[in-house]
C-alpha positions as CSV (number, residue, x, y, z in Angstrom):
1,X,-2.8,0.4,24.6
2,X,-2.9,1.6,28.2
3,X,-3.8,4.9,29.6
4,X,-1.7,7.9,29.2
5,X,-0.9,8.1,33.0
6,X,0.5,4.5,32.7
7,X,3.0,5.4,30.2
8,X,6.5,3.6,30.7
9,X,9.9,4.8,30.2
10,X,12.8,2.5,28.8
11,X,15.9,2.3,26.7
12,X,16.0,0.2,23.9
13,X,19.1,-0.7,21.7
14,X,18.6,-1.0,17.9
15,X,21.5,-1.1,15.5
16,X,23.9,-0.4,18.2
17,X,22.2,3.0,19.0
18,X,20.4,3.4,22.3
19,X,16.8,5.1,22.2
20,X,14.9,6.3,25.2
21,X,11.3,5.2,24.8
22,X,8.2,6.5,26.5
23,X,5.0,4.8,25.6
24,X,1.7,3.6,26.7
25,X,2.3,0.2,25.1
26,X,3.7,-2.8,27.4
27,X,7.1,-2.8,28.2
28,X,7.6,-6.4,27.1
29,X,5.8,-5.5,23.7
30,X,8.2,-2.4,23.1
31,X,11.0,-4.6,24.0
32,X,10.0,-7.2,21.7
33,X,9.4,-4.8,18.8
34,X,12.8,-3.4,19.3
35,X,14.7,-6.8,19.2
36,X,12.5,-7.7,16.2
37,X,13.6,-4.5,14.3
38,X,17.3,-4.9,15.4
39,X,17.3,-8.6,14.2
40,X,15.9,-7.5,11.0
41,X,18.6,-4.9,10.5
42,X,21.3,-7.1,11.6
43,X,20.1,-9.5,8.9
44,X,20.4,-7.1,6.4
45,X,23.8,-6.2,7.5
46,X,24.7,-10.0,7.3
47,X,23.2,-10.4,3.7
48,X,24.4,-6.9,2.1
49,X,27.8,-6.9,3.8
50,X,29.2,-3.7,4.5
51,X,26.4,-1.0,4.4
52,X,25.7,1.8,6.5
53,X,23.3,1.7,9.1
54,X,20.8,4.0,7.7
55,X,20.6,2.1,4.5
56,X,20.2,-1.2,6.5
57,X,17.4,0.4,8.6
58,X,15.6,1.4,5.3
59,X,16.2,-2.0,3.8
60,X,14.7,-3.8,7.0
61,X,11.7,-1.4,7.0
62,X,11.0,-2.1,3.7
63,X,11.2,-6.0,4.2
64,X,9.1,-5.7,7.4
65,X,6.7,-3.6,5.6
66,X,6.3,-6.2,2.7
67,X,5.7,-9.1,5.2
68,X,3.1,-6.6,6.9
69,X,1.2,-6.3,3.6
70,X,1.5,-10.2,2.9
71,X,0.2,-11.0,6.3
72,X,-2.7,-8.6,5.7
73,X,-3.6,-10.2,2.2
74,X,-3.2,-13.8,3.9
75,X,-5.5,-12.4,6.6
76,X,-8.0,-11.1,4.1
77,X,-8.1,-14.3,2.5
78,X,-8.5,-16.3,5.6
79,X,-11.4,-14.3,6.5
80,X,-13.1,-14.6,3.2
81,X,-12.6,-18.5,3.3
82,X,-14.1,-18.6,6.8
83,X,-17.1,-16.5,5.4
84,X,-17.7,-18.7,2.5
85,X,-17.3,-21.8,4.7
86,X,-19.6,-20.5,7.5
87,X,-22.1,-19.7,5.1
88,X,-21.9,-23.0,3.5
89,X,-22.2,-24.7,7.0
90,X,-25.4,-22.6,7.8
91,X,-27.2,-23.6,4.5
92,X,-26.3,-27.2,5.3
93,X,-27.9,-26.9,8.9
94,X,-30.8,-25.1,7.6
95,X,-31.3,-27.7,4.9
96,X,-31.2,-30.5,7.6
97,X,-33.4,-28.5,10.0
98,X,-36.3,-28.0,7.0
99,X,-35.8,-31.9,6.1
100,X,-36.2,-33.0,9.6
101,X,-39.0,-30.5,10.4
102,X,-41.1,-32.0,7.5
103,X,-40.7,-35.4,9.0
């Protein structure tokens, strides 16, 4: 996020509605987020057929939230794997150094 004196104003369209946004986030990032949300709402509409926009928005938000938590769990597992592997590699390096130091 940028400084508050660098806030940008823009209008995005989500689910057929225009929203005026003022944010310190990067303009491209705001537009990317709006497109992502709009695409997810559209996908819910396609899958569910006729559904009011409010319900489609809630279902899209639930889907996005589920994917967010899944990504968090995947990241935590990856970090744990990296920690284990780096510890193992450090032990191997120390063992090799100790072996060659005694030579």
